[in-house]
N, C-alpha and C positions, 0 to 999 in steps of 0.2 A: 504494500500500500504506500501511497505517496501523500505527503502533506506539504503545505506551504504556509507562509505568513504574509498577509496582504494588508494594505491600508484601506480603511473605509472611514470617511469623515475624519481623517487624521489619526485614527486609532488602529493599532495593530490587531488583526483578527486571524485566528487559526482556521485554515481551510483544508478540506480533504480534496485531493485531486482525482478526478475521474476522466481520463483521456485529456481532452482539451479544456475540460470544465473544472471549476472549483465550486465547492459548496461551503458556505460559512458554517462551520461545525457547531458553534454555539447557538446559532439561529435555528439549526435543524435539530440539535440535541441540547437543550438548555442546561442539562446537568454538566456539560463539558465547558470548563473555563475557556475564554477566548484567547488565552495565552498558552503557548506550548509548554513553557516551563511550569506554569501553574497546573496545567492538565496532568503533566507527568507527576508533579509533586502530590497531587490529589489521588494518585493511583488509578486514574481513569483508564479503562480498557479502550484505548483509542482505536484499535483495529475494529472492535465490535461497534463502537460509536460511528466510525467512518463507514463501515458496511451498511449500518442502518440509515445513515444520511444518504448514501448513494442509492439505496433501494427506495427511499421515500420521495416525497414530492416537493422538497425544498427548492427554492429558486437556485438556478445555476448561473455562474458568472464565467466569462471566458478568461482563462489564464493569461492569454496574450494581451488582454485589455487592462489588466490590473497593475497598479503600482504596488510593488512588493516592499516588504520590510526585511531586515535581517531575520533569518529563519528562527532563531531564538533572540528576540530583541534585547533582553537583559539577562544573559547567562550569569549564574552565580560565579563561575570560574571559566576562564578560557586558557587552557594549558597547551602550549605549543612545543614542538620538538624541532631542534635544529640538527642538521647533519644526519638525517635519518635514512639517507640513501647512500650506498657505497660510492656511486659515481659523483654525487654532489660533494661528498666529503673530499674526494680526490681532486675535483676541479678547484676546490678551495685550498688545496695544499695540505690537507690533513689526512691522517689515517683513520681507521674506524675508531670512534670514541669508545672508551671503556664503559661509559654511562651516558644516557641521553642528555643532550644539552637542552634542558627545559627552560622556558621563559614564559611569561604571562602576557596576555593581551587584555585590554580593557574594553568594556562595552562601547565606550565612546569612539573607539576606532573602527567599529563595524560599519559595513556598507551593504545595502541590499543589492540583489541582482537587478540589473538595469539602471542602477544609480550611477552617479558620476564620481569616479575616483578622484581624489584631490591631490594633485602634485603640489607639495608645499612650496611657498615662495622662497624658503631658505635653502633649497637644494634642487639640483637637477638630476641627482643620482637616485632616480625612482625606478625600482625594479619589481618584477613579477615573480610569483612563486606558486605553482599549482600544487594543491594539497587536498587530501581527503580529510574531512571533518567528521568527528564521531560525536553524536549526541547521546548523553547518558540518560537512561530511563529510570533507574532506581538507585537507591543509596547502596554504596558498597565500600567496605574497608577490608584490608588484608585479603584481597582477591587472590585466587590461585589461577594458574594457567588453565585449569579445567573449568572454572566457573566464571572467569572474567568477562567473557563475551555475553553472559546472561544479563549483564548490566547495560548493554548497548541497546538503545531504542532504534537508532538508525544512522544513516550516513548521508552526507551531502558534499558539495564542492566548496572549496575555500581558496581564495587568492590572498596569500600572506604578503601583500605588497610592502616593500621595505625601502626605507630611506637610508641608503648604504653608508653615506658619510656619517650620519648620526648614529647608525648602528655600531660603527667602529670607533666612536669617540670614547667608549668605555668597554671593559670586558663583559659587562652586562648588556645584552642586546636589546633590552626592553624599550629604550628611548627611540631607537630606529624602527620599532615595530608597532608604535602606538600613536602615530600621527592620525588625525581625524580622517575618517572615510578612506581607510587603506586596507581594511579587512573584508574583502568581498566574501559573502556568506549566503549560499543558496544556489538556485532558486527553489528547489524542492528537496525534501528529505525522503529518502527511500528506506522503508523499515528493514531491519536486519534480516528478517526471514526471506526477503526477496534477493539477497546477495550472498556470495560465498562467505564463509566464516571469516570475520575480520576484514571484510571487503578486499580480500586478496585476489590476485590474478585478474585485476582490472587495468585496462589501458588508461593512462593519464597523460593529458596534453595541455600545453599552453600554445595559443596562437595569438600573435601580435599583428594586427592589421592583416589577418589571414595567413601569415607566415608561421609555420610550426617552429617553435622555439624550444619546447620541452616535449619529449615523447618517450614515455617509460611505462613500467608496469608496477602495480602496487606490491607484487611479490618480491620486489627488490628492496623493500624497506628493511633496515637493519633490525629495528624493533617493531614487531607487528603489534596489532591492536591489543591482543590479549596480554602480551608481555608488558606493553606500556601501561595498561591498567593495573597490572600486578605491581609494577614498580611505583606508580603514583600512589596507590593505596597503601603502600608500606608506610607512607608519611602523612597522607591526608585522606579524608573521606570524600569520595565523589558522590554528588547528589543529583537528583533529577534536574535536567536542563543544563548541567555542566557540559562543556565542549572541550574536546581534545583535537588539536590540529596536528596532523601526523608527519609533517616535514615534506620537503620538495626534492625532486630528482635533479639531475644535471641539466644544464642549459640556461641557467639564469644569466641575466644581462651583464652583471659585473664580471663574470668569468669568461666572457667572449672577447675576441680580438678582431676588430675594435669592440669596446664595450657598447652595450645597447641600453639606453635608458628610455623609459616611457615618457612621452611628451604630450602636450595639449593636442587634443583631437584624435589620439590613438584609441583603437578599440582592442581590448584584451579579453580573450576568451579562455576559460578553463573548462575542459571537457573530461569527464570521467565516465568510462564505459558503464552502461546500465544505470547511471545516476542522472546525468544530464549535462547541460552547458550553462556555465555562469559567465555572463557577459557584462562588461562595464566600459563606459567611455571615460577617458582621462581628460580632466580639465585643470588648468592652472588656478591656484589660489589667487584671489584678487589681491592687488597691492594694497 
């Protein structure tokens, strides 16, 4: 099953996707909160609610006509991995890390599918990163490899757009990863039951103005989703609506010769097999 978050009268609304249509889930099933994080925290059976909405007579909206919001507008935590593909670590001049390079994103950095990514006025070194995002569906602490994936509600596309000179100002990457409107997130969430375990064996691409810049497979992640959840929950509790962003493969702009930076008017697309396409236009921040 697929879900999305769209805007109606300026408010984020959880929708179930049925082909090209979207049904406002709260309008069709009033017991379901209108926010994905709240619905997951309440323990709602979203698959059953979604099926009932699709089978019912609730009004349908065209997905292509909607203005979207970030899939989880206000995650409790956004935990990101750096250097989680062997080829990306190598192109950055590093060997396989002994432990994941975790960093955090803030909700204010998130950007909806179809929204305009903001190239900040303080830098031109604005880069793309295609990544799988994991949405946690239930509370988990001290997960094991055998049960970690039970905590996953679904998967979506993420573009971990990075301001590289700010990222390198300090050994902690967070400052270069949290500029406003740089975390592309969506457009749809595909529930875990519809994908291979851990979203493995899926092709992942970045296209910049139609040119393929990254082209890899999620099986090449150093730490898969189950192992990542196990490691994270050794130290913190994951809660419904938390997001894990799983790292990017080789082909980023800063590693190219000559380097490639996104600029005003560019279109950047992230496509993950069986999940969808996340597209954003780049615009310069106003002076």
